C-alpha positions in Angstrom: 1.5 -30.8 11.9 4.3 -29.9 14.2 5.2 -33.6 14.9 5.3 -34.1 11.1 7.7 -31.3 10.7 5.3 -29.3 8.5 6.0 -25.6 8.5 2.9 -23.6 9.4 1.8 -20.8 7.2 -0.3 -17.7 7.9 -3.5 -19.4 6.6 -3.2 -22.3 8.9 -2.3 -20.2 12.0 -5.2 -17.8 11.4 -7.6 -20.6 11.1 -6.4 -22.2 14.3 -6.4 -18.9 16.2 -9.9 -18.1 14.8 -11.2 -21.4 16.2 -9.8 -20.5 19.6 -11.4 -17.1 19.3 -14.8 -18.7 18.8 -14.3 -20.9 21.8 -12.8 -17.9 23.8 -10.0 -20.2 24.8 -7.3 -17.8 25.9 -4.8 -20.5 27.1 -4.8 -22.4 23.7 -4.6 -19.2 21.7 -1.6 -18.0 23.7 0.1 -21.2 23.0 -0.4 -20.8 19.3 0.7 -17.1 19.5 3.9 -18.3 21.3 4.5 -20.8 18.5 4.1 -18.0 16.0 6.8 -16.0 17.8 9.2 -19.0 18.3 8.9 -20.2 14.8 9.3 -16.7 13.4 6.2 -16.8 11.3 5.4 -13.7 9.4 2.8 -11.4 11.1 0.6 -11.0 8.1 -2.7 -9.2 8.2 -4.4 -12.6 8.5 -2.5 -13.7 11.6 -2.7 -10.2 13.2 -6.4 -10.0 12.7 -7.0 -13.5 14.1 -4.9 -12.7 17.1 -6.7 -9.4 17.7 -10.0 -11.1 17.4 -9.0 -13.9 19.8 -7.5 -11.6 22.5 -10.4 -9.1 22.3 -13.0 -11.9 22.7 -11.1 -13.2 25.7 -11.0 -9.8 27.2 -7.2 -9.2 27.1 -7.2 -5.7 25.8 -3.5 -5.0 26.4 -2.4 -7.8 24.1 -5.0 -6.7 21.6 -3.6 -3.2 21.5 0.0 -4.5 21.4 -0.7 -6.6 18.3 -2.8 -3.8 16.7 0.2 -1.5 17.0 2.4 -3.9 15.2 0.1 -4.6 12.2 2.1 -4.2 8.9 0.7 -1.4 6.8 
């Protein structure tokens, strides 16, 4: 999608991050999280929840709490 210049939305990102959460693949999840930051994608509840799930399943509690604190209410 990135090579085709397709802008990612929160549904696509949450699906990808959820897949990495199931696999407990921290490295790949962090790459997607970095893309979210660089591409300035909106931190919707979907994206935030998927990132929290991924980081907690990978055992990275500091990042989990950091994202939890930034959830839009």
